[in-house]
N, C-alpha and C positions, 0 to 999 in steps of 0.2 A: 389517447396517450396520456399517462401521468406525467406531471412536471417534476423533474429531478432538481433537488436543491444541492448543488455542488459547492462544498466548502473547501477551498484550495489556497494556493499560494505558498505551500510548505513542502517543496519549493514550487515556484511558478513553472519551472522546467517540467516537473511531473504533471502539474495541472494542465499544461498545454497538451500533454499526451492524453490525459483524460478527456479533455474537450474534443480533441480530434477523433479519438477512438469511439466515443459515445455517438458522435454525429455520423461517423462512417458506418458503424454497425446498424444504426437505425435506417440509414439509406439502403444498406445491403438488404435488410429485412423487408422494408416497405417499398423500396424502389423510387424511381423518379426523383423529385426534388425534396423528398422527405428528409428531415433532420430532427434532432432531439429537442423536445420541450424541456428547457433547462433554465434555472436561475443560478448564477455564479457569484459567490462572494470570495474574492481572492484577497488574502490578508498580507500585510507586510511581514515577511518571515523573520527579519532580524530581531525584533523584540521577543518573538516566540522562541527562537534559537537561544537567546540569552536566558529565558525562563527555563528551558531544558537544561542548560549548563548549570544553573544555580539550584536546580531541583524545585523550582516554583511551579509544580504541576497543578496545584489547585488554582493558582492565578491564571495559568494558561487555559485550564479547563473552563473557568468562568468566562474568559474572553471568547473562546470558541463557542461556548453554549449561548452566549449573547448573540453572536453572529448567526448561529443556527436558528435561534428564535426569530431573527430578522428574516431569514429565508422562509420560515414557516408562515410568518405574517404576510410575506409577499406572494404566497400561493404555492410553495413547494409541497408536494404530497409525500415525499420521502427524502431522506438525507443520504448523501454520499460524501464521506470524508476522504479527500484525495491525498492520503498519506498513511503509511503504516504506523510510524512512531506515535503520532498524535491520537491513535486509537487507545493509547493509555488513558486518555480522558474521555473516552466514549461513554462511560457511565454518567458523567456529569452532563454531557450533551443529551443523552436519553432522558435523564431526569428533568431537564429543562424544557423539553419539547413533547408534543403530543403526536408527532408523526414518526414512522419507523426510521431507524438508522440501519442501513445495510452494512453489516460488519465485514471488513475485508478478510478476516480469518475464516469466516464461515464459507465464503465462496471458494477460497483457496483449498481448504480442507475437503470440501465436498468433491472437488475435481480430483484430488489425489486419491481419496478413498474409492471413487468411481473407477479409477484406473488401476486399482489394486495395490497401491503403495502403502507401506506401513512405517518404515523407518526412513525419516526424511531430514535432510539438512536444512538449516535456516540461515540465510544471509540477510543482514540489515544493518541499521545503525547500532551502535553499542547499546543504546537503550532497548532496542528491539531484541537483541541477542542475549541481554543480561537480565532484563526485568521480566516478570512473569506474565504481563498482561496479554501478550500475543501467544506465547508458548503454552500457557494454561488453556487458552481458548482452542488452540489447535489440538492439544492433547485431549481436550474434552470430546473431540470427534473421533478419538481412538488412534491418533497418530503418535508415534514415538519420535520426538524431536531432538536433534543434536545440533550443536553450534560449533563453530571453529574453535580449536583449542589454542591457537596462536593467531597473531596478527590482527586481533580485534581492534586495537587502537589505530592501526594503519588502515584497516578496512573502513573504519568510521571516518577517518580524515579524508579518505578518497571521496566519500559521499559529500561531506560538507565543504571541503576545500576545492574539489574539482567538479564532480557531477552536478551539484547544485548551482554551479557557476558555468555550466555548459562545457566543461573541459573533459575530454575523453582521450585517454592515452593508452598505448599498448602496454606500457610498464604497469599501469594500474590494473589492466585486464589480466596480466600475468599474476599479479598478487591475488586477485580473486580466484583465478584458476587453481593456484596452489591451495587456497582454502577449500575449494571444492574437492580437489584430490585428497586432501586430508580427511574430509568427512566421508568420502567414498571409501577410504581405507578402513574407516570405523563402521562401515555397514550401511551408509546412506544409499538408498536406491534412487532417490531423486533429490532435487534441491529447490527450495522456495526462494525466489528473488523477492525477499521481504522488505524491500525499500523501493518506492516507486521510481527512484532515479537509477537503480542498478540495471534496469532494462536498457539504459543508454549504453551500457558497457558489456553486458553478458547476454548471450542467447544460447539456444541449443547448439549452435555451431561452435561455441567456445567451451562447451562442457562435456565431460565424458559420461555424464548421467543426465537424464531429462531435467529440464528446468521448468518451473511453474511460475509464471509471471503473475504476481499478485495483482498488478494493475489491470492486465488484460482480463483476468478472471473476475475481478471486481466490476469492470465495465460490462462484461457479458451478463452478470447477474443483475446489474442495474437496468440494462435494456430489457431483459426478460421481465423484470418487475414493472418497468414503465409501459411495456406493451401488453402486459397482462396475459 
């Protein structure tokens, strides 16, 4: 089994899901008392969130690249970045390390294409919905990506002010459902839950179109790589 280098803490709520799901899936596949071989570096999210707000992406990328190098030195054989938004700095991490980074957009796109979807909605932080780093990567797999036309500020606030702090409310779920309804009206056949915290709020039971949980798909790709 290969050792996973998990770079998390952004937020720790989503990293806890990664840790749990990685171990559960390895146990499911191997049985008995098996669990994932894993190294975890969980960072303090507050300084990184401040860098996001101020647009200091190079500084954030340098910080995460340094932590990624630490995981590599400790014996990680590939890297898993437990956040959608910070894949914006994935090129800096890849340039600083000699082990593969398993990109969250690739595993998500491959699942959607395999199931025959082409026009897909994307939910995430404002950075994920408005900057090209994830959308371009998804489009590179042949997907047509659309994002909500309204409520992006509110959607973003729900992630940072509620979900990242473990707060889940029915009112916020309804806000996300309205965003999904709007994208479906514009032709979305499925929707990507493109923030690792959104899965705390939305599932297939809450959506009129299929949801694709980027966290779950990332985890599945990671276990496949770890087990070879």
